[in-house]
N, C-alpha and C positions, 0 to 999 in steps of 0.2 A: 851436706858439703863443708869440708874439712875449713875452708877457705872463708865459712861464712859466719859473722856471731852476731847474735840477738840481742839485744839488752832489753831488760823490762824495768821501766821505774818503780819508783816505793811508791805509798798512800799520797794520794792528794796534791802532790807539785808536778807534773806532768813530766813531759819527754826533757823539759830544756835545760835541767841540772844533767842531766846525761849526756847532752850536746857535746863540750872541751872533753870529754872523756872519749867519744867517738870520736871526734878530730886527730885528738891525742895519739890512738889507737890506730887510724889511718893513715898520719903521719909517721910512724914505724914501718911500717907495711904496707905498703901500696896496695897489694893483695890479697890483704884482709877487708872483705866485704862486711861492712858493720851496718849493723841498722837499729834502731831504736824504735818500739814496738810501741803502742798505747796499752793500758792494762785494761781488762774487758770493762763495760759499761752496762752491768746485769740488772735488772729487778730481783735479784738472788744474793743473799750470803750466803748459800753456799758452796765450799769451797771448788766442788765438782763440777758445780756449772762453769765457772768461771775455767777449770782447768779443760773443760770439752768444748770453751769459747778458744780458748790460745790452743789448744791441740789441732782443733779446725782452720787456726789463723794462721801460724807459724808455719815458716816451710819446716820440711822434713833433715835429718842427716846435715843439722848445724850445732855449733858451738850455743846452752843456752848457758845466759849470762842476768845477773838481775841485783839492783841496790834496793834492799829491805825487803818489805813485800816481794818484789818482782823478783827477789833473790830464792825468795820460801815457795812462790809459784814455777819457776826456773826450778826449784831441786825436786818438786814434786811431778810436774813434765819429763823430766831426766831420769825419774824413774820410771814413768808411766810408758814411755820412750826406748828405754834400754839401749838396744843397740843402733838405735835411731836416732841415738843423740851423741854426739861426738865428744861432750864434756861439758862439766857442768862449774859455771862460778857465780859465787854470792860473795858481794859486800855490803859489809856492815849490815847482815843481815842474821837474823838468830834462828835457831830452828823450833823454839817455843817464843813468841813475842811478850807472854805473860807470864809470869814467875809461879812456879806452884812446887810443892816439895819434891817434884822428880825432875825440875830442869831450875833452882833456885837464880841463874844466871840470867836474871832477865828483869824485865818493870813489874816492878811491885802491883800485885793485880787492884789493891786501891787506887792507885795513881790510874791504871787503865782503866777502871769503873769511873772514874770522876773524869778524865778526859773524854771518853763515851757519852755519857750526860751532857757534857758542853757541848760535844757535837751535835748532838741533839737539841737541844737549846739555841746554842748561838753557832751553826758551823763556820763562817766566817774568823768570829774569833780565836776559837779552836784552831783552826788553820794558822792563824797569825801566830798564837801559842806554838805550834806545833814547828811552823818555819824557824823560833827562837830555839830549837831544844836539838834542831838541826845542826844551827850553828855552834849554841854552846861548846865550849871548849877551840871551837876554831883560833885562827891569829885575830880576824878583824868581824868576829860573830856579828855584830850589829850591820853592818855594812853586807857580809852575807847572807845573813837572816831576808833583809831588804831584795837581794838579789832573789833571792827563794820565793817570794811573796810577790816580785814583782813580775813574774814570768808562769806563775800558777793558773794554770786553765780556768775555767769557771767550771763548778761541779754543783749537780743536783743535791742536796742537802741528802736526799733517799740514799744515793750513790757514796757521798762520803761515809754516811753510818755503816752502809752495807760493805763498804771496803776495811773497813776496822774492824766488822764481825769476821768477817774471812780470817784476819789479820789474828785475830782473838783465838780463832776454831782450828788454825794451822798447828801440827806439829810433825815435823818434817824428821826427824829422829828416821823412824821404819824407813822413807825413801831415798833419804841420802846413805842407809847402811845398805841397801836393796842396789841401788845405783853402781855398777862394776866400773864403769869410765873414769876416766883422771878428774879431778877435783882438785879447784882452788877456792879458798876461804878467807876473804880480807876482811881484819877487823880494823874498826878504829880506837887508837889507846883514849883520848878523851870522851867517848862518846858518849851522849846523855840518854840515848833510848837506847842503845844496844849496850850491856857491860862490858869490857875488856875479858871480864871472867869468862865469856860464853866462848874464847875461843880455844882458852886451854881445856874446855867442857866439853866443845868440840873433835877437841883431839883426844882428846881421853875416849872418848864414844866409838870415835871412826879408827883412829891409830895410824894407816896408811893414805894419808891425804893430808893435801899439804895447805899448811894454814899460816898466816900472816897477820903481824899484826904492825900497821904503820902510827909509829908513836906521836904525841902531839898532837893527833887527829881527830875531827870530828866527824860527827854521823855523813854530814854534807861533804868526806872529804872526795866525792867523785867529782866534787866541782867546784871545790876549795885546791886539790891537789890531783887534776887531772893527770898528769903527766907521771907523778910516781906512779898512782895508779896504774895507769899503762904498762909504763916501764915492768911492772909484776905480773900486768896478764900477758904482756908479749912475753915473757921471759919463760910463764908458764907455756904456753902453748908448743914455744919452740924446745922445751923439756920434752914435753908430750907428742913430738912428732912431726908439729905442723909447722914443718920448716922446706 
């Protein structure tokens, strides 16, 4: 359905950070059906299992969008669905979350390894640290981090670890190149988790997609600046013929 947009959340923080964005999108276009779908809670760290679950759960022939990990999964699912996906939107989502020689514009491998280890030792402390990183670079980072932490759902430690392992395993470059539908990729200029340089790297990789950078915005820009993000998405939908 060209008037349906599915939003997938990021790691660990649930659907609440996307609610203001969903409301802003509905306010811009009452015809647009926006739904937020949770990420899988599987006893598996295989991205294929997560994608199978999402493919079986999410409606067909809709726009797929996602924040961070949700955007990476949306990219893979868009490529899998092909013509059965209206288009793809990613928000503060890297094609590789962990840096490597082939994709340096990402989180350093040592930092991610320490983060993964910390999650195994103390999931609650790691999730708190994650909220601080999400809010770093925002106008009121401490207040934003508290807001993220307060609305985060309870998770089994194993599921949090599996989500991080999926995050590390995904490499969406092939999916992004394979998907021929319209694409919009929005990045945040002050993101502490996904370097702003990833925007230029992605544009160099793809060339014919829309890539935007919201200056002086943090990783949690979906919560802190929902109206600005919604306006960019609505403009993209209109340009793509969804009017």
